[in-house]
N, C-alpha and C positions, 0 to 999 in steps of 0.2 A: 552510581547509576549503572544498571545492567545494559549490556549491548544486545541489540536485536540479532537474531539469526539471519544470515544472508540467505534468503529463499532462492535467489538466482542473481547472477551478475549480468543482469539485463533488465529491460522493461517489458511491459505487456501492453499491446494496443487493445483498448477496450472501447466499445461503442456505449457511451453514456446516454441515458435517456433523460430529457428535460423534466425537471420536477421530481425525479426519483432520488431517494436517499440511499446512500451506500455506506458501508462500514469497511474502511480500508484497514488491513492488518498492519499493525505497527511492530509486532513481535517477530514476525518472520516464520512462525511455526504453523500457521494455518495450512491445511491441506486444500483449501479453496482459494489459493492466491489469485489475485492480490487482495481478496476480501477476507474478512474475519470469519472464523468458524468457532470461536470461543477458546482456542488453544491457549490464550494468554491467561486464563483464569488461574489465580494463585500467584501471579507475577505482578510486577509493577507496571506492566504494559496494559494499554487499553486501545480499542479500535479508534480510529479517527473518523468521525461521522462527517459526511458532506452530501450536499444536494446539488445535482447537476443543474446549472443555470440554463443550458440548452442542450439539445441532442447533438452530440459530436463524438468524434474519435479522440481518445486521449492516451498518452503513454504513461501508464502508472508504474511507479517504482516497485521493484521486487527486491532490491538489495537492502532497503530500509535505512539507507544512509544519506538520502537526498536532503539537501538544505531546504528544499521545498516539498515537505512530506506530502504524500499522495502521488505527486507527479515526478517523473524522472527528470533529473538535471544532469545526468551523465556521471554521477559519483561512482557508479559501479566500475567505471574504467580504471579507477585508482585503487581498487580493492585487490 
């Protein structure tokens, strides 16, 4: 299994909108972090689609090593 590119050793606070669907970048190569821009094409990676259940701020993972993909769990501190 390929390892994702570490986009950053941090998270990004994002305002998510209730009912809006997002495509979180799982490969780390997107220039539109933390969201997918299609850079994964031709690899084994695919974006993780999710819909925000409510409008809220969330810390999204940029290191791509979180045990809770999409959301930061602090894994970047060990990289």
